[in-house]
C-alpha positions as a LaTeX table, in Angstrom:
\begin{tabular}{lrrr}
\hline
Residue & $x$ (\AA) & $y$ (\AA) & $z$ (\AA) \\
\hline
Met1 & 106.20 & 129.60 & 83.78 \\
Ala2 & 105.69 & 125.85 & 83.56 \\
Ser3 & 103.74 & 124.33 & 86.32 \\
Gly4 & 106.56 & 122.21 & 87.36 \\
Asp5 & 108.59 & 125.34 & 87.77 \\
Met6 & 105.86 & 127.12 & 89.71 \\
Ala7 & 105.55 & 124.09 & 92.03 \\
Leu8 & 109.32 & 124.14 & 92.56 \\
Ser9 & 109.13 & 128.07 & 93.28 \\
Arg10 & 106.68 & 127.44 & 96.02 \\
Val11 & 108.95 & 124.99 & 97.74 \\
Thr12 & 110.52 & 127.19 & 100.45 \\
Pro13 & 112.96 & 126.31 & 103.22 \\
Tyr14 & 110.22 & 126.90 & 105.69 \\
Leu15 & 108.16 & 124.41 & 103.89 \\
Ile16 & 110.83 & 121.77 & 103.83 \\
Tyr17 & 111.34 & 122.36 & 107.61 \\
Leu18 & 107.62 & 121.80 & 108.25 \\
Val19 & 107.72 & 118.67 & 106.37 \\
Phe20 & 110.66 & 117.28 & 108.11 \\
Ile21 & 109.40 & 118.05 & 111.48 \\
Thr22 & 105.99 & 116.66 & 110.73 \\
Thr23 & 107.43 & 113.40 & 109.39 \\
Leu24 & 109.59 & 112.87 & 112.46 \\
Gly25 & 106.25 & 111.21 & 113.70 \\
Pro26 & 106.27 & 108.62 & 110.90 \\
Leu27 & 109.98 & 108.14 & 111.39 \\
Gln28 & 109.05 & 107.16 & 114.99 \\
Phe29 & 106.27 & 104.84 & 113.72 \\
Gly30 & 108.82 & 102.84 & 111.46 \\
Tyr31 & 111.38 & 102.84 & 114.35 \\
His32 & 109.01 & 101.20 & 116.80 \\
Leu33 & 107.69 & 98.82 & 114.04 \\
Ala34 & 111.10 & 97.18 & 113.78 \\
Glu35 & 112.65 & 97.76 & 117.22 \\
Leu36 & 112.41 & 94.21 & 118.32 \\
Asn37 & 113.59 & 92.61 & 115.21 \\
Ala38 & 117.30 & 92.37 & 115.57 \\
Pro39 & 117.39 & 92.18 & 119.38 \\
Gln40 & 114.70 & 89.57 & 119.45 \\
Ala41 & 116.89 & 86.59 & 120.58 \\
Val42 & 118.65 & 88.82 & 123.34 \\
Ile43 & 115.54 & 90.52 & 124.69 \\
Thr44 & 113.76 & 86.90 & 125.16 \\
Cys45 & 116.73 & 85.16 & 126.66 \\
Glu46 & 117.01 & 82.99 & 123.82 \\
Arg47 & 120.75 & 83.56 & 123.56 \\
Lys48 & 123.04 & 86.19 & 124.60 \\
Ser49 & 124.17 & 87.89 & 121.45 \\
Ile50 & 123.16 & 87.88 & 117.65 \\
His51 & 126.92 & 88.31 & 117.10 \\
Ser52 & 129.53 & 85.50 & 117.42 \\
Ser53 & 131.33 & 87.42 & 120.05 \\
Thr54 & 130.33 & 87.28 & 123.65 \\
Ser55 & 130.72 & 89.84 & 126.62 \\
Glu56 & 131.18 & 89.11 & 130.14 \\
Gly57 & 128.47 & 88.72 & 132.77 \\
Leu58 & 124.83 & 87.51 & 132.12 \\
Pro59 & 122.66 & 89.67 & 129.94 \\
Gln60 & 119.62 & 91.29 & 131.01 \\
Cys61 & 116.48 & 89.91 & 129.49 \\
Ile62 & 112.88 & 89.10 & 129.64 \\
Pro63 & 111.95 & 85.44 & 129.21 \\
Met64 & 109.40 & 84.98 & 126.35 \\
Asn65 & 107.94 & 82.37 & 124.09 \\
Pro66 & 107.11 & 82.97 & 120.61 \\
Ser67 & 103.38 & 83.65 & 121.35 \\
Gln68 & 104.35 & 86.18 & 124.34 \\
Phe69 & 106.76 & 87.91 & 121.97 \\
Gly70 & 104.20 & 88.10 & 119.18 \\
Leu71 & 101.85 & 89.66 & 121.70 \\
Val72 & 104.48 & 92.32 & 122.89 \\
Ser73 & 105.05 & 93.07 & 119.01 \\
Ser74 & 101.55 & 93.16 & 118.13 \\
Ile75 & 100.24 & 95.38 & 121.15 \\
Tyr76 & 102.04 & 98.13 & 119.48 \\
Thr77 & 99.48 & 97.96 & 116.64 \\
Leu78 & 96.53 & 97.94 & 119.04 \\
Gly79 & 98.02 & 101.17 & 120.39 \\
Gly80 & 98.33 & 102.45 & 116.85 \\
Phe81 & 94.73 & 101.48 & 115.94 \\
Leu82 & 93.30 & 103.46 & 118.88 \\
Gly83 & 95.59 & 106.53 & 118.21 \\
Ala84 & 94.33 & 106.41 & 114.54 \\
Leu85 & 90.68 & 106.47 & 115.58 \\
Lys86 & 91.01 & 109.27 & 118.05 \\
Ala87 & 93.30 & 111.53 & 116.27 \\
Gly88 & 91.03 & 112.55 & 113.35 \\
Pro89 & 88.18 & 114.00 & 115.40 \\
Ile90 & 90.60 & 115.61 & 117.99 \\
Ser91 & 92.65 & 117.24 & 115.14 \\
Thr92 & 89.29 & 118.58 & 113.65 \\
Lys93 & 88.27 & 120.08 & 116.97 \\
Tyr94 & 91.65 & 121.33 & 118.51 \\
Gly95 & 93.81 & 121.65 & 115.31 \\
Arg96 & 96.36 & 119.43 & 113.49 \\
Leu97 & 99.27 & 121.08 & 115.53 \\
Phe98 & 97.71 & 120.13 & 118.87 \\
Val99 & 97.52 & 116.52 & 118.02 \\
Leu100 & 101.14 & 116.44 & 116.69 \\
Arg101 & 102.38 & 117.80 & 119.95 \\
Glu102 & 100.38 & 115.38 & 121.99 \\
Thr103 & 101.98 & 112.41 & 119.98 \\
Thr104 & 105.48 & 113.44 & 121.26 \\
Ile105 & 104.32 & 112.93 & 124.72 \\
Phe106 & 103.21 & 109.36 & 124.11 \\
Phe107 & 106.32 & 108.76 & 122.25 \\
Ile108 & 108.70 & 109.90 & 125.02 \\
Ile109 & 106.74 & 108.29 & 127.83 \\
Gly110 & 106.45 & 104.93 & 125.74 \\
Ser111 & 110.25 & 104.94 & 125.01 \\
Leu112 & 111.04 & 105.35 & 128.78 \\
Ala113 & 108.59 & 102.66 & 129.74 \\
Glu114 & 110.23 & 100.23 & 127.17 \\
Thr115 & 113.72 & 101.09 & 128.15 \\
Phe116 & 113.26 & 100.43 & 131.80 \\
Ala117 & 110.75 & 97.49 & 131.61 \\
Pro118 & 111.55 & 94.77 & 134.21 \\
Asn119 & 108.82 & 92.42 & 132.88 \\
Ile120 & 106.61 & 91.65 & 129.75 \\
Ser121 & 103.63 & 93.75 & 131.24 \\
Ile122 & 105.71 & 97.12 & 131.12 \\
Leu123 & 107.54 & 96.39 & 128.03 \\
Gly124 & 104.00 & 95.82 & 126.31 \\
Phe125 & 102.70 & 98.93 & 128.05 \\
Gly126 & 105.42 & 100.93 & 126.57 \\
Arg127 & 104.92 & 99.65 & 123.13 \\
Phe128 & 101.09 & 100.30 & 123.55 \\
Leu129 & 101.91 & 104.00 & 124.34 \\
Ser130 & 104.26 & 104.26 & 121.54 \\
Gly131 & 101.56 & 102.76 & 119.22 \\
Ile132 & 99.11 & 105.41 & 120.19 \\
Gly133 & 101.69 & 108.11 & 119.22 \\
Ser134 & 102.32 & 106.43 & 116.07 \\
Gly135 & 98.77 & 105.72 & 114.88 \\
Ala136 & 97.93 & 109.51 & 115.58 \\
Ala137 & 101.07 & 110.79 & 113.79 \\
Ile138 & 100.41 & 108.66 & 110.69 \\
Val139 & 96.84 & 109.98 & 110.39 \\
Val140 & 97.51 & 113.74 & 111.17 \\
Gly141 & 101.06 & 114.01 & 109.54 \\
Pro142 & 99.98 & 113.34 & 106.15 \\
Ile143 & 96.91 & 115.55 & 106.34 \\
Tyr144 & 99.02 & 118.41 & 107.67 \\
Ile145 & 101.49 & 117.87 & 104.94 \\
Ser146 & 98.55 & 117.86 & 102.28 \\
Glu147 & 97.44 & 121.08 & 103.61 \\
Val148 & 100.67 & 122.82 & 103.59 \\
Ala149 & 102.24 & 121.47 & 100.45 \\
Pro150 & 101.68 & 123.12 & 96.93 \\
Ser151 & 98.79 & 121.48 & 95.06 \\
Ser152 & 100.92 & 120.12 & 92.25 \\
Ala153 & 103.60 & 118.63 & 94.60 \\
Lys154 & 101.27 & 116.77 & 96.97 \\
Gly155 & 102.16 & 113.40 & 95.65 \\
Phe156 & 105.84 & 114.14 & 96.00 \\
Phe157 & 105.65 & 115.44 & 99.52 \\
Gly158 & 103.01 & 112.84 & 100.66 \\
Ala159 & 105.49 & 110.12 & 99.75 \\
Phe160 & 107.74 & 111.52 & 102.64 \\
Thr161 & 105.48 & 109.79 & 104.98 \\
Gln162 & 106.65 & 106.54 & 103.69 \\
Ile163 & 110.15 & 107.71 & 103.32 \\
Met164 & 110.66 & 108.93 & 106.86 \\
Thr165 & 108.93 & 105.48 & 108.06 \\
Asn166 & 111.63 & 103.73 & 106.10 \\
Val167 & 114.51 & 106.04 & 107.70 \\
Gly168 & 113.18 & 104.96 & 111.09 \\
Ile169 & 113.24 & 101.34 & 110.24 \\
Leu170 & 116.76 & 101.66 & 108.95 \\
Ile171 & 118.01 & 103.27 & 111.85 \\
Thr172 & 116.46 & 101.00 & 114.46 \\
Gln173 & 117.91 & 97.92 & 112.25 \\
Thr174 & 121.26 & 99.26 & 112.25 \\
Leu175 & 121.30 & 100.06 & 116.00 \\
Gly176 & 119.97 & 96.63 & 116.53 \\
Tyr177 & 122.72 & 95.09 & 114.65 \\
Phe178 & 125.45 & 96.75 & 116.91 \\
Leu179 & 123.71 & 96.74 & 120.02 \\
Ser180 & 121.99 & 93.35 & 120.26 \\
Asp181 & 124.47 & 92.35 & 122.83 \\
Gly182 & 124.13 & 91.68 & 126.52 \\
Ser183 & 121.64 & 94.48 & 127.94 \\
Met184 & 122.69 & 96.99 & 125.12 \\
Trp185 & 119.36 & 96.17 & 123.64 \\
Arg186 & 117.68 & 98.70 & 125.95 \\
Phe187 & 119.59 & 101.44 & 124.44 \\
Val188 & 117.82 & 100.39 & 121.26 \\
Leu189 & 114.61 & 101.06 & 122.74 \\
Ala190 & 115.77 & 104.30 & 124.36 \\
Phe191 & 116.96 & 105.99 & 121.32 \\
Thr192 & 113.60 & 106.84 & 119.74 \\
Gly193 & 112.90 & 109.21 & 122.88 \\
Ile194 & 115.48 & 111.50 & 121.67 \\
Phe195 & 113.41 & 111.91 & 118.40 \\
Gly196 & 110.44 & 112.63 & 120.51 \\
Val197 & 112.07 & 115.35 & 122.34 \\
Leu198 & 113.50 & 116.83 & 119.05 \\
Glu199 & 110.05 & 116.74 & 117.52 \\
Leu200 & 108.58 & 118.36 & 120.55 \\
Leu201 & 111.07 & 121.22 & 120.47 \\
Gly202 & 110.76 & 121.63 & 116.59 \\
Leu203 & 107.01 & 121.85 & 116.66 \\
Ala204 & 107.70 & 125.21 & 118.70 \\
Leu205 & 108.23 & 126.71 & 115.19 \\
Val206 & 105.44 & 124.85 & 113.36 \\
Pro207 & 102.24 & 126.88 & 112.80 \\
Glu208 & 98.65 & 125.35 & 112.60 \\
Ser209 & 97.30 & 124.30 & 109.23 \\
Pro210 & 96.05 & 127.18 & 106.98 \\
Ala211 & 93.15 & 124.89 & 106.00 \\
Trp212 & 92.22 & 124.31 & 109.47 \\
Leu213 & 92.51 & 127.90 & 110.33 \\
Val214 & 90.00 & 128.83 & 107.58 \\
Glu215 & 87.65 & 126.20 & 108.29 \\
His216 & 87.61 & 127.61 & 111.96 \\
Gln217 & 87.07 & 131.13 & 110.45 \\
Gln218 & 90.64 & 132.44 & 111.19 \\
Glu219 & 91.25 & 133.75 & 107.75 \\
Asp220 & 93.71 & 136.52 & 108.65 \\
Val221 & 95.91 & 134.12 & 110.72 \\
Ala222 & 95.77 & 131.58 & 107.74 \\
Arg223 & 96.87 & 134.31 & 105.36 \\
Arg224 & 99.88 & 135.30 & 107.34 \\
Ile225 & 100.90 & 131.59 & 107.80 \\
Leu226 & 100.28 & 130.53 & 104.16 \\
Gln227 & 102.27 & 133.71 & 102.89 \\
Arg228 & 105.24 & 132.65 & 105.07 \\
Ile229 & 105.07 & 129.16 & 103.82 \\
Arg230 & 104.86 & 130.03 & 100.24 \\
Gly231 & 107.42 & 132.92 & 100.49 \\
Lys232 & 107.09 & 136.55 & 100.93 \\
Asp233 & 106.70 & 137.34 & 97.22 \\
Ala234 & 104.30 & 134.47 & 96.32 \\
Asp235 & 100.76 & 135.18 & 95.30 \\
Ile236 & 98.57 & 133.35 & 97.57 \\
Gln237 & 95.17 & 134.64 & 96.90 \\
Gly238 & 94.10 & 132.04 & 94.27 \\
Glu239 & 94.94 & 129.45 & 97.06 \\
Leu240 & 93.03 & 131.34 & 99.85 \\
Asp241 & 90.14 & 131.31 & 97.54 \\
Arg242 & 90.25 & 127.52 & 97.13 \\
Leu243 & 90.65 & 127.07 & 100.86 \\
Ser244 & 87.59 & 129.14 & 101.57 \\
Arg245 & 85.44 & 127.20 & 99.02 \\
Ser246 & 86.80 & 123.72 & 99.70 \\
Thr247 & 86.93 & 123.66 & 103.38 \\
Gly248 & 83.92 & 124.05 & 105.79 \\
Ser249 & 83.67 & 126.60 & 108.28 \\
Glu250 & 81.33 & 124.93 & 110.64 \\
Asp251 & 82.50 & 124.81 & 114.38 \\
Asp252 & 81.13 & 121.29 & 114.70 \\
Ala253 & 82.88 & 119.94 & 111.69 \\
Gly254 & 83.33 & 116.15 & 112.46 \\
Glu255 & 86.03 & 115.15 & 110.10 \\
Glu256 & 89.16 & 116.54 & 108.23 \\
Gln257 & 88.98 & 118.05 & 104.86 \\
Ser258 & 91.58 & 118.32 & 102.24 \\
Leu259 & 93.18 & 120.92 & 100.01 \\
Leu260 & 93.02 & 118.55 & 97.18 \\
Ala261 & 90.17 & 120.64 & 95.45 \\
Pro262 & 88.99 & 121.02 & 91.66 \\
Pro263 & 90.09 & 124.33 & 89.84 \\
Leu264 & 88.58 & 127.37 & 91.23 \\
Asn265 & 86.08 & 128.05 & 88.11 \\
Asn266 & 84.77 & 124.41 & 88.63 \\
Leu267 & 84.23 & 124.18 & 92.48 \\
Pro268 & 81.09 & 122.49 & 93.70 \\
Pro269 & 79.27 & 123.97 & 96.51 \\
Lys270 & 80.63 & 123.26 & 100.16 \\
Gln271 & 79.24 & 120.18 & 101.63 \\
Pro272 & 79.19 & 119.30 & 105.40 \\
Pro273 & 81.61 & 116.74 & 106.64 \\
Val274 & 80.69 & 113.07 & 106.24 \\
Thr275 & 80.94 & 110.78 & 109.27 \\
Met276 & 82.49 & 107.41 & 109.12 \\
Ala277 & 79.17 & 105.67 & 109.52 \\
Arg278 & 77.64 & 107.69 & 106.56 \\
Val279 & 80.52 & 107.29 & 104.29 \\
Phe280 & 80.26 & 103.50 & 104.56 \\
Met281 & 76.52 & 103.47 & 104.06 \\
Asp282 & 76.17 & 105.91 & 101.49 \\
Ser283 & 76.47 & 104.26 & 97.87 \\
Asp284 & 78.17 & 107.09 & 96.43 \\
Tyr285 & 81.36 & 106.71 & 98.87 \\
Arg286 & 81.15 & 103.00 & 99.33 \\
Pro287 & 83.36 & 102.07 & 96.37 \\
Ala288 & 85.95 & 104.42 & 97.54 \\
Ile289 & 85.88 & 102.78 & 101.08 \\
Ile290 & 86.25 & 99.41 & 99.46 \\
Ala291 & 89.13 & 100.62 & 97.38 \\
Val292 & 91.02 & 102.11 & 100.10 \\
Val293 & 90.31 & 99.44 & 102.74 \\
Gly294 & 91.34 & 96.67 & 100.26 \\
Val295 & 94.66 & 98.27 & 99.27 \\
Met296 & 95.48 & 98.89 & 103.01 \\
Ile297 & 94.87 & 95.21 & 103.79 \\
Ala298 & 96.74 & 94.26 & 100.69 \\
Gln299 & 99.75 & 96.10 & 101.96 \\
Gln300 & 99.94 & 94.11 & 105.08 \\
Phe301 & 98.61 & 90.70 & 104.01 \\
Thr302 & 101.35 & 90.35 & 101.25 \\
Gly303 & 103.83 & 90.10 & 104.03 \\
Ile304 & 105.99 & 93.13 & 104.25 \\
Asn305 & 105.90 & 93.27 & 108.21 \\
Ser306 & 106.94 & 89.65 & 108.23 \\
Ile307 & 110.25 & 91.07 & 106.81 \\
Ile308 & 110.35 & 94.19 & 108.71 \\
Met309 & 109.59 & 92.79 & 112.15 \\
Tyr310 & 110.79 & 89.21 & 111.96 \\
Ser311 & 113.52 & 88.87 & 109.27 \\
Val312 & 116.19 & 88.19 & 111.66 \\
Ser313 & 114.61 & 85.12 & 113.30 \\
Leu314 & 113.00 & 84.11 & 109.89 \\
Leu315 & 116.54 & 83.99 & 108.11 \\
Gln316 & 118.56 & 82.96 & 111.07 \\
Ser317 & 118.50 & 79.26 & 110.23 \\
Ile318 & 119.93 & 79.65 & 106.65 \\
Leu319 & 121.98 & 82.73 & 107.39 \\
Pro320 & 123.10 & 82.54 & 110.87 \\
Thr321 & 125.92 & 85.10 & 110.70 \\
Thr322 & 124.42 & 87.64 & 108.29 \\
Ala323 & 120.76 & 87.69 & 109.08 \\
Ala324 & 120.95 & 90.74 & 111.17 \\
Leu325 & 123.22 & 92.53 & 108.70 \\
Leu326 & 120.98 & 91.51 & 105.86 \\
Ser327 & 118.11 & 93.25 & 107.89 \\
Val328 & 119.93 & 96.39 & 107.68 \\
Val329 & 120.60 & 96.07 & 103.99 \\
Ile330 & 116.93 & 95.38 & 103.55 \\
Ser331 & 116.23 & 98.59 & 105.26 \\
Ala332 & 118.58 & 100.59 & 103.33 \\
Ile333 & 117.06 & 99.20 & 99.96 \\
Asn334 & 113.66 & 100.03 & 101.12 \\
Leu335 & 114.70 & 103.47 & 101.81 \\
Ile336 & 116.46 & 104.10 & 98.56 \\
Met337 & 113.84 & 102.62 & 96.54 \\
Thr338 & 111.16 & 104.65 & 98.17 \\
Leu339 & 113.17 & 107.76 & 97.59 \\
Ala340 & 113.89 & 106.73 & 93.92 \\
Cys341 & 110.33 & 105.83 & 93.25 \\
Ser342 & 108.74 & 108.94 & 94.98 \\
Leu343 & 108.13 & 110.74 & 91.73 \\
Leu344 & 106.48 & 107.71 & 90.14 \\
Pro345 & 102.88 & 107.90 & 91.34 \\
Asp346 & 102.76 & 111.46 & 89.64 \\
Lys347 & 104.33 & 110.20 & 86.45 \\
Ile348 & 103.01 & 106.81 & 85.58 \\
Gly349 & 99.96 & 106.84 & 88.01 \\
Arg350 & 98.95 & 105.36 & 91.35 \\
Lys351 & 97.23 & 102.16 & 90.12 \\
Ser352 & 100.35 & 101.30 & 87.72 \\
Cys353 & 102.59 & 101.56 & 90.73 \\
Leu354 & 100.23 & 99.36 & 92.81 \\
Leu355 & 100.07 & 96.67 & 90.21 \\
Leu356 & 103.78 & 96.71 & 89.51 \\
Ser357 & 104.60 & 96.42 & 93.24 \\
Ile358 & 102.22 & 93.82 & 94.28 \\
Ser359 & 103.36 & 91.57 & 91.02 \\
Gly360 & 107.07 & 92.02 & 92.10 \\
Met361 & 106.16 & 91.00 & 95.70 \\
Gly362 & 104.12 & 87.97 & 94.57 \\
Val363 & 107.03 & 86.65 & 92.49 \\
Asn364 & 109.59 & 87.36 & 95.05 \\
Ser365 & 107.55 & 85.55 & 97.73 \\
Met366 & 107.66 & 82.44 & 95.74 \\
Leu367 & 111.52 & 82.84 & 95.11 \\
Leu368 & 111.92 & 83.28 & 98.78 \\
Ala369 & 109.71 & 80.26 & 99.70 \\
Leu370 & 111.98 & 78.23 & 97.46 \\
Gly371 & 115.19 & 79.86 & 98.74 \\
Ile372 & 114.47 & 79.03 & 102.30 \\
Tyr373 & 112.96 & 75.47 & 101.66 \\
Phe374 & 116.07 & 74.45 & 99.69 \\
Asn375 & 118.48 & 76.44 & 101.68 \\
Val376 & 119.73 & 78.33 & 98.86 \\
Lys377 & 121.37 & 81.39 & 100.68 \\
Ala378 & 121.89 & 83.63 & 97.57 \\
Leu379 & 118.37 & 83.14 & 96.30 \\
Ser380 & 116.85 & 83.83 & 99.61 \\
Ala381 & 118.94 & 86.92 & 100.08 \\
Ile382 & 118.20 & 88.29 & 96.74 \\
Ala383 & 114.32 & 87.54 & 96.83 \\
Val384 & 114.18 & 89.21 & 100.18 \\
Leu385 & 115.88 & 92.49 & 98.71 \\
Leu386 & 113.75 & 92.41 & 95.62 \\
Phe387 & 110.67 & 91.79 & 97.72 \\
Val388 & 111.07 & 94.97 & 99.70 \\
Ala389 & 112.31 & 96.83 & 96.56 \\
Ser390 & 108.91 & 95.95 & 95.02 \\
Phe391 & 107.02 & 97.20 & 98.01 \\
Ala392 & 108.83 & 100.46 & 97.75 \\
Val393 & 107.52 & 101.00 & 94.18 \\
Gly394 & 103.74 & 101.26 & 95.13 \\
Leu395 & 102.20 & 99.41 & 98.27 \\
Gly396 & 104.59 & 101.39 & 100.47 \\
Pro397 & 103.58 & 105.00 & 99.53 \\
Val398 & 100.52 & 105.03 & 97.33 \\
Pro399 & 97.80 & 103.57 & 99.85 \\
Phe400 & 98.51 & 106.81 & 102.09 \\
Ile401 & 97.66 & 108.93 & 98.93 \\
Leu402 & 94.47 & 107.33 & 97.83 \\
Ala403 & 92.27 & 108.11 & 100.76 \\
Ser404 & 92.31 & 111.85 & 99.92 \\
Glu405 & 91.82 & 111.43 & 96.14 \\
Leu406 & 88.87 & 108.91 & 95.95 \\
Val407 & 86.35 & 111.04 & 97.75 \\
Gly408 & 85.45 & 114.72 & 97.91 \\
Pro409 & 86.74 & 116.95 & 100.58 \\
Glu410 & 83.89 & 116.44 & 102.97 \\
Ala411 & 84.62 & 112.79 & 103.25 \\
Val412 & 88.40 & 112.95 & 103.43 \\
Gly413 & 88.63 & 112.57 & 107.11 \\
Ala414 & 86.00 & 109.68 & 107.28 \\
Thr415 & 87.89 & 107.76 & 104.42 \\
Gln416 & 91.23 & 108.25 & 106.14 \\
Ser417 & 89.94 & 106.74 & 109.34 \\
Trp418 & 88.58 & 103.80 & 107.68 \\
Ala419 & 91.98 & 103.42 & 105.79 \\
Leu420 & 94.15 & 103.53 & 108.89 \\
Ala421 & 91.91 & 101.46 & 110.88 \\
Ala422 & 91.93 & 98.44 & 108.24 \\
Asn423 & 95.86 & 99.00 & 108.13 \\
Trp424 & 96.33 & 98.85 & 111.84 \\
Ile425 & 94.16 & 95.83 & 112.27 \\
Ser426 & 95.87 & 94.08 & 109.36 \\
Thr427 & 99.32 & 94.87 & 110.74 \\
Phe428 & 98.08 & 93.46 & 114.26 \\
Ile429 & 97.08 & 90.22 & 112.59 \\
Val430 & 100.38 & 89.86 & 110.91 \\
Ala431 & 102.27 & 90.95 & 113.99 \\
Gln432 & 100.44 & 88.57 & 116.38 \\
Phe433 & 100.02 & 85.41 & 114.12 \\
Phe434 & 102.95 & 85.28 & 111.83 \\
Pro435 & 105.33 & 83.51 & 114.32 \\
Met436 & 102.57 & 81.00 & 115.17 \\
Leu437 & 101.44 & 80.45 & 111.68 \\
Asn438 & 105.21 & 80.09 & 110.41 \\
Asp439 & 105.62 & 77.34 & 113.20 \\
Ala440 & 102.37 & 75.68 & 112.61 \\
Leu441 & 103.53 & 75.28 & 108.76 \\
Gly442 & 106.77 & 73.85 & 109.74 \\
Gly443 & 108.76 & 76.90 & 109.01 \\
Arg444 & 111.27 & 76.42 & 105.82 \\
Gly445 & 109.62 & 79.30 & 104.05 \\
Lys446 & 106.10 & 77.65 & 103.41 \\
Ile447 & 104.27 & 80.68 & 104.61 \\
Tyr448 & 105.70 & 82.75 & 101.73 \\
Trp449 & 103.45 & 80.60 & 99.31 \\
Leu450 & 100.63 & 81.94 & 101.25 \\
Phe451 & 101.79 & 85.51 & 100.84 \\
Ala452 & 102.21 & 84.72 & 97.17 \\
Ala453 & 98.74 & 83.61 & 96.92 \\
Met454 & 97.51 & 86.66 & 98.71 \\
Ala455 & 99.39 & 89.00 & 96.28 \\
Gly456 & 97.57 & 87.24 & 93.31 \\
Ile457 & 94.26 & 87.81 & 94.78 \\
Phe458 & 94.82 & 91.41 & 95.74 \\
Ala459 & 96.38 & 92.17 & 92.20 \\
Gly460 & 93.06 & 91.18 & 90.89 \\
Phe461 & 91.20 & 93.31 & 93.31 \\
Ile462 & 93.37 & 96.43 & 92.45 \\
Tyr463 & 92.73 & 95.87 & 88.82 \\
Trp464 & 89.24 & 95.62 & 89.08 \\
Arg465 & 88.15 & 97.81 & 91.97 \\
Val466 & 90.82 & 100.57 & 92.47 \\
Pro467 & 90.66 & 103.45 & 89.91 \\
Glu468 & 93.42 & 105.61 & 88.61 \\
Thr469 & 93.50 & 109.07 & 90.40 \\
Lys470 & 96.56 & 110.68 & 88.53 \\
Gly471 & 95.55 & 113.80 & 87.00 \\
Lys472 & 91.89 & 113.80 & 88.24 \\
Thr473 & 90.47 & 116.98 & 89.95 \\
Ser474 & 87.27 & 115.49 & 91.49 \\
Met475 & 85.51 & 112.46 & 92.80 \\
Asp476 & 83.16 & 112.62 & 89.89 \\
Glu477 & 86.00 & 112.39 & 87.27 \\
Val478 & 87.67 & 109.73 & 89.11 \\
Trp479 & 84.57 & 107.42 & 89.17 \\
Gly480 & 83.24 & 108.51 & 85.95 \\
Arg481 & 86.26 & 107.47 & 84.18 \\
Glu482 & 86.41 & 104.16 & 86.16 \\
Asn483 & 82.92 & 103.25 & 85.19 \\
Gln484 & 83.74 & 103.95 & 81.54 \\
Arg485 & 86.71 & 101.66 & 81.79 \\
Arg486 & 84.77 & 98.86 & 83.19 \\
Arg487 & 82.11 & 99.30 & 80.47 \\
Asp488 & 84.63 & 99.28 & 77.78 \\
\hline
\end{tabular}
């Protein structure tokens, strides 16, 4: 049987269920990221509705200037940063499932606070709580999926983190388009609480990660769970052997570890987990940290969240009647392209996807700048759609895959923590300062020249500092081939 057929035979309905429930967390991450985009003008009392129609009565709103709205938007990323930092150590000590369940509490309470917020403070507090849940979900969800997915399909299932993030963005943009009228915007903020409840209920049928159980010396339980995930007739002994060799069994393990292990006949001795401080200071790991952090910064500093979070206000001046609808189309294109490209990292390579993606974003940033500056509606709309489509090719899904492929299992958790910390800090900077910087530059799309320049800079960084990990089975193989490429 071919390896592709073997991977397919190990994809059971139960595995699909586990991936779906686990990625409800990333779905809510995407939802909260974009929930203020369409109804911004209504929430801040700038105007009653994003539509041309009006309704009777005064809308319920919270007066905010651009700086205050930027703070309410960006405080979500501060919560995400905190959640990302805490989720790793907690999931190592208490289990992946424990953290996944805890995230739903933050999602539910955060949604309630946002929905019934009477002022900026409560709205910001709700966003902060939702951010904590999102940050933890984005860290632990991919780790859990990596630990339950067949080894030959990890890239495919790993892409579902980004896919479900885009589903969340599409849902909130669609609801925002129809409900940004009067006080209906509160239903947009309330809807995500339903997903929190569904995830909490769905997690009742989700088991602990087999890798975590083996690491904590619960091999019998891990065997039963893995057999259920792979199917009752599947041969799981080889996978259990790899788990026993590639995961530590120390009770005081400090970081997550991965199933991305070399073949059984080429396994190195187990190594103790590596802390965040050591993985940065150690010259063997530092190139991986630089590569992962650089790609995460590139993901945000090339401007994707300026579109996801602010596209309606950005395009309102040149597309006053269709800006909100275009945001829905943007979200749909983002989702469709992410789905269509989900197999690309495993086919043409991670690095190739990144370079294609960032090149497309750079070119379309320039086109968007020209379209807005010269008030060319068709060019602006097409450039935005192609910009988002380019993001989905590589910069969307690939950064979340790299952390577990550039280092050994003992350093995956620490590397993932550095990666997500860089991602959340970068997201905060864009969310907080984009409205102010855009105003300071006089609007009219000038800021996209800056994003185009950033795309060029980071394209060079990716070419020179990020190795290809497709088909590599160990950290030594990845960096050995990269060093040879640089010498050649």
